[in-house]
Structure formats: structure tokens, C-alpha cells
PAZAPA-4460 file (N, C-alpha, C; in steps of 0.05 Angstrom, whole numbers, plus 32768, in hexadecimal, padded with zeros to 4 digits):
% residues 85
    n_x    n_y    n_z   ca_x   ca_y   ca_z    c_x    c_y    c_z   seq   type   mol
   7C09   7E01   79F6   7C18   7DF2   79E4   7C35   7DFC   79E4     1      M     A
   7C48   7DEA   79E0   7C64   7DF2   79E0   7C73   7DE4   79C9     2      S     A
   7C88   7DF2   79C0   7C98   7DE8   79AB   7CB5   7DED   79B3     3      V     A
   7CC6   7DD7   79B2   7CE2   7DD9   79B8   7CF3   7DCD   79A2     4      V     A
   7D0C   7DD4   79A1   7D1E   7DC9   798D   7D3A   7DD6   7990     5      G     A
   7D49   7DD6   797B   7D64   7DE1   797B   7D63   7DFF   797C     6      D     A
   7D66   7E0B   7994   7D64   7E28   7997   7D48   7E32   7997     7      G     A
   7D34   7E20   799A   7D18   7E29   7999   7D0A   7E22   79B4     8      V     A
   7CFB   7E35   79BE   7CEA   7E31   79D5   7CD2   7E44   79D2     9      F     A
   7CBB   7E3A   79CB   7CA4   7E4B   79C7   7C8C   7E3F   79D5    10      K     A
   7C7C   7E50   79E1   7C64   7E47   79EE   7C4D   7E57   79E2    11      M     A
   7C36   7E49   79DF   7C1E   7E55   79D3   7C07   7E51   79E6    12      Y     A
   7BF4   7E64   79E5   7BDC   7E61   79F5   7BC4   7E65   79E1    13      R     A
   7BB0   7E55   79E4   7B98   7E57   79D3   7B85   7E6B   79E0    14      Y     A
   7B81   7E82   79D3   7B6E   7E97   79DC   7B61   7EA4   79C5    15      T     A
   7B49   7EAC   79C8   7B3A   7EBA   79B3   7B3A   7EAC   7998    16      D     A
   7B38   7E92   7999   7B37   7E82   7980   7B51   7E7F   7971    17      G     A
   7B67   7E84   797E   7B81   7E81   7971   7B98   7E7C   7984    18      G     A
   7BAF   7E75   797A   7BC7   7E71   798A   7BD6   7E8B   798C    19      L     A
   7BDF   7E92   79A5   7BEF   7EAA   79AA   7C08   7EA1   79B8    20      R     A
   7C1F   7EAA   79AE   7C38   7EA3   79BA   7C3D   7EB3   79D4    21      Q     A
   7C48   7EA5   79E8   7C52   7EB2   7A00   7C69   7EA1   7A0A    22      F     A
   7C7A   7EAC   7A1B   7C8F   7E9D   7A27   7CA6   7EAF   7A2E    23      A     A
   7CBD   7EA3   7A34   7CD5   7EB1   7A3C   7CDF   7EC2   7A25    24      M     A
   7CEC   7ED8   7A2B   7CFA   7EE8   7A18   7D18   7EE2   7A1B    25      Q     A
   7D22   7ECF   7A0C   7D3E   7EC7   7A0E   7D48   7EC2   79F2    26      R     A
   7D61   7ECA   79ED   7D6C   7EC8   79D2   7D7C   7EAF   79CD    27      A     A
   7D86   7EA2   79E2   7D99   7E8C   79E0   7D8E   7E72   79EC    28      D     A
   7D79   7E67   79E1   7D6E   7E4E   79EB   7D81   7E37   79E3    29      F     A
   7D83   7E23   79F4   7D94   7E0C   79EE   7D85   7DFA   79DA    30      P     A
   7D92   7DE4   79D3   7D86   7DD0   79C1   7D75   7DBD   79D2    31      H     A
   7D5A   7DC2   79D2   7D48   7DB1   79E1   7D42   7D98   79D1    32      F     A
   7D41   7D81   79DF   7D3B   7D67   79D1   7D21   7D5B   79DB    33      V     A
   7D17   7D65   79F1   7CFD   7D5A   79FB   7CF1   7D6E   7A0F    34      S     A
   7CD7   7D6B   7A12   7CCA   7D7B   7A27   7CAF   7D6E   7A2E    35      H     A
   7CA6   7D75   7A46   7C8D   7D69   7A4F   7C80   7D7C   7A63    36      A     A
   7C66   7D7E   7A62   7C57   7D8D   7A76   7C53   7D7C   7A8E    37      W     A
   7C5D   7D85   7AA5   7C5B   7D77   7ABE   7C40   7D7D   7ACB    38      F     A
   7C38   7D97   7ACA   7C1E   7DA0   7AD3   7C15   7DB4   7ABD    39      T     A
   7BFE   7DC1   7AC1   7BF5   7DD5   7AAD   7C07   7DED   7AAC    40      S     A
   7C17   7DF2   7AC1   7C29   7E09   7AC1   7C47   7E01   7AC0    41      D     A
   7C4D   7DE9   7AC7   7C69   7DE0   7ACA   7C72   7DD0   7AB2    42      L     A
   7C87   7DDA   7AA4   7C92   7DCC   7A8C   7CAF   7DC4   7A92    43      L     A
   7CB6   7DAC   7A8B   7CD1   7DA2   7A8E   7CDC   7D9E   7A72    44      L     A
   7CF4   7DA8   7A6D   7D00   7DA6   7A52   7D1D   7D9B   7A55    45      A     A
   7D24   7D87   7A44   7D3E   7D7B   7A45   7D4F   7D85   7A2D    46      G     A
   7D69   7D8A   7A32   7D7A   7D93   7A1D   7D8D   7D7D   7A13    47      T     A
   7D99   7D82   79FC   7DAB   7D6E   79F1   7DC4   7D6A   7A02    48      I     A
   7DCC   7D7F   7A11   7DE4   7D7D   7A21   7DDE   7D74   7A3E    49      D     A
   7DC6   7D69   7A43   7DC1   7D5C   7A5C   7DB6   7D6D   7A72    50      G     A
   7DA9   7D83   7A6B   7D9D   7D94   7A80   7D7F   7D90   7A80    51      R     A
   7D72   7D94   7A97   7D56   7D93   7A9A   7D4D   7DAF   7AA4    52      L     A
   7D3D   7DBD   7A94   7D35   7DD8   7A9A   7D18   7DD8   7AA3    53      I     A
   7D13   7DE5   7AB9   7CF8   7DE6   7AC5   7CEC   7E02   7AC0    54      V     A
   7CD5   7E03   7AB3   7CC7   7E1C   7AAE   7CAC   7E1B   7ABD    55      M     A
   7CA6   7E31   7ACB   7C8D   7E33   7AD9   7C7E   7E4C   7AD0    56      D     A
   7C66   7E49   7AC5   7C57   7E5F   7ABB   7C67   7E6F   7AA6    57      S     A
   7C75   7E61   7A95   7C85   7E6D   7A7F   7C9E   7E7C   7A89    58      A     A
   7CA6   7E78   7AA2   7CBD   7E85   7AAD   7CD2   7E70   7AB5    59      E     A
   7CEB   7E75   7AAE   7D01   7E64   7AB6   7D03   7E63   7AD4    60      Y     A
   7D03   7E4A   7ADF   7D05   7E47   7AFC   7D1E   7E3A   7B06    61      R     A
   7D26   7E25   7AF8   7D3D   7E15   7B02   7D49   7E04   7AEB    62      R     A
   7D62   7DFD   7AEF   7D6F   7DEC   7ADB   7D7F   7DD7   7AEA    63      E     A
   7D7E   7DBE   7AE0   7D8D   7DA8   7AEC   7DA0   7D9C   7AD7    64      Y     A
   7DB7   7D95   7ADF   7DCA   7D87   7ACC   7DC7   7D69   7AD1    65      T     A
   7DBF   7D5B   7ABC   7DBA   7D3E   7ABE   7DD4   7D2F   7AB8    66      I     A
   7DE4   7D39   7AA4   7DFD   7D2D   7A9D   7E14   7D41   7AA4    67      F     A
   7E1D   7D41   7ABC   7E31   7D55   7AC4   7E4C   7D52   7AB6    68      P     A
   7E57   7D69   7AAC   7E71   7D6B   7AA1   7E78   7D59   7A89    69      E     A
   7E65   7D4C   7A7D   7E6A   7D3C   7A66   7E54   7D40   7A52    70      T     A
   7E5B   7D3D   7A39   7E47   7D3F   7A23   7E3C   7D23   7A20    71      Q     A
   7E21   7D20   7A23   7E16   7D05   7A20   7E17   7CFC   7A03    72      P     A
   7E19   7CE3   79FE   7E17   7CD9   79E3   7DFA   7CD6   79DC    73      D     A
   7DF4   7CD0   79C3   7DD8   7CD0   79B9   7DC8   7CBA   79C7    74      S     A
   7DD4   7CA4   79CF   7DC5   7C8F   79DD   7DBB   7C99   79F8    75      R     A
   7DCC   7CA8   7A06   7DC4   7CB3   7A20   7DAD   7CC6   7A1E    76      S     A
   7DAE   7CD8   7A0A   7D99   7CEB   7A06   7D7F   7CDD   79FF    77      V     A
   7D81   7CC9   79ED   7D69   7CBA   79E5   7D5E   7CAB   79FC    78      S     A
   7D6F   7C9F   7A0D   7D66   7C90   7A24   7D58   7CA4   7A38    79      H     A
   7D64   7CBB   7A3D   7D58   7CCE   7A4F   7D3D   7CD7   7A44    80      F     A
   7D3B   7CDD   7A2B   7D22   7CE6   7A1F   7D0C   7CD1   7A21    81      A     A
   7D14   7CB7   7A1D   7D00   7CA2   7A1F   7CF7   7C9D   7A3B    82      S     A
   7D09   7CA0   7A4E   7D03   7C9C   7A6A   7CF0   7CB1   7A74    83      V     A
   7CF5   7CCB   7A6C   7CE5   7CE1   7A76   7CCA   7CE3   7A69    84      S     A
   7CC6   7CD5   7A53   7CAC   7CD8   7A44   7C96   7CC8   7A51    85      A     A
***
């Protein structure tokens, strides 16, 4: 299970009858607006400033800039989120 938001990125695993948190140790997470599990190990997360972050087995792997050098307006972010869902 995963939870993302403004400065939030948390991943949980169900073991021994409960949820246990695991994931990256990072203090400055961006403002995530969407995320989706691509496979059981591969998570894609979109940020409000137009980046797509790829996580594999809870480790940062790659980052893509979807909106280069410009701040997207809210319609662009909403459109991107609806297209990727």
C-alpha cells in the first residue's frame, strides 16, 4: 500500500497481521498529485511540477520531466492525472 501527497511518500507492507512502513529515507519529498502501481514492485508517481518519478522495490530509480521549464497550470496537471489513471 502507498500514500502520497504534499511532501508525503509512504509505503506499507502487510505482515504478521498488520501494516508496517517501509520505503525511502528522504526528507524533502515533492508535492505528489498521483501515483500508480505499474507492477508489484514498480511504482510511478507524478508531482505537481510535472515530474514522473519511478520507484522500483521502494528505491528511487529514475525521474522524467513531463513539463520542461514551465510550471503547469491546474488544468494540465488534472489532465495528466486523468490520462495516467
